[in-house]
C-alpha positions, 0 to 999 in steps of 0.5 A: 816674359811671365806669359812664356814662363807660365806656359813654359812651367806647366802649360803645354800639351807634353812634358817637353818645356818643364825644364829644371825649375827654381821657385821662391816666394817670400812674405815679410809681415809688419806688426799692423799685418802690412808688408811685402810679398815677394816671387822669383822664378829660374828656368833653366832649360838646357836640361830639356835638350836631351830629352827633346833630342832623344825624343825626336830620335825615337819617334823617327825610329832611330834609338834614343841617344842623340848625336852632337848634331842633333843635340845642337838642332834640338838647343836651336829648336828649344830657344826659337820656340821659347822666343817666339812666346816672350812678350814685352816686360814693360807692358807686361808691368804696366798690364800687371800693374792695373790689375793689383788690387787697391793696397797693393802696390808693385815695388819691382819687376824684372825679367832676364833671358839668356837663350835656355835660361830665364829668370823673373821676380816680382815685389810687392807692398802691401797694406793689408796681407789679406789683399795677397790672394787677389794677385793675378798675372795678366792672361795672354789671349795668344795662349789660352792653353796656357793657363788651367792650374798653374801656380805661377798665374796666383802665387799667394792664392791659396794663402791665408792670414788669420787674426784672431786676438792675440794670435796670427796662423799663416797657412797656405798648401804646397802645390807640385808645379808639374803634377800635370807633366807627371801624369802626361808621362806615366800616360805616354808609351815612353821608352826606359831611357827617355823615362829616366831622363824625363825623371832627371829633368823632374828632379831639378825642380826646387821651391823655397818659402819664406815668412818673416815677421816680428812676432813671437813664433808659437808654433811652426812646420818650418824645415829651418829658421834663420833669425825672424825668418822660417824657410820651407824648402822642397826638392821634387823627391820631397814633394813625391813623398808627401801625401795629399793630406800633407800636401794641403796642411802645407806650411803652417805657422802660428804667431803671438801678436 
């Protein structure tokens, strides 16, 4: 299941499997910098149906407005394609657990496939927060082309937590999960109607990062705060407006221990 989701997000050679993507990462710290970390993904491929149907029709030179029958055929094709890439969740879980670094324990892993909607999430506990950057999802030898720079494969790979005396600094850059797909669309010879449909698909991207800790917050750049939890909330329009410097600066909070 996770290998399919990874391929769906960034791995294919066209934009056709991006879908409406929602990503959420959570980090809960204890005073000794142990804690829990979670990652959740929801992918709704219904928005791909008109794009797939319109693209196929345009390739046949018949315009870009699909009929109901053509939409139904595109829907059937998308479901069939992703079904062929879904692996056994229990096998994924066992392989994932074997690859976790010492001191990191899998607490929960779930995946749900409902036709054009896919949901997957995991929760781990850790004794040292620095170990989160070592988490990697298992590679799928059946889809070697589906890896690359996918943030799904190493969701906490860029997370840094620096404890310096009486302070703790948590940082991680913000990544555009569809950066490669944007570039492909820009280079593709799509007409205005099809480009507009694809842009609507991109607009469905939503990324949330939550950090909860018992420490006093000294400074942060979160979008909002709910009690002890800081929340960063990015939609696709917000990501597009960010400079490379802002993306690299990303999420930042400094605590007093």
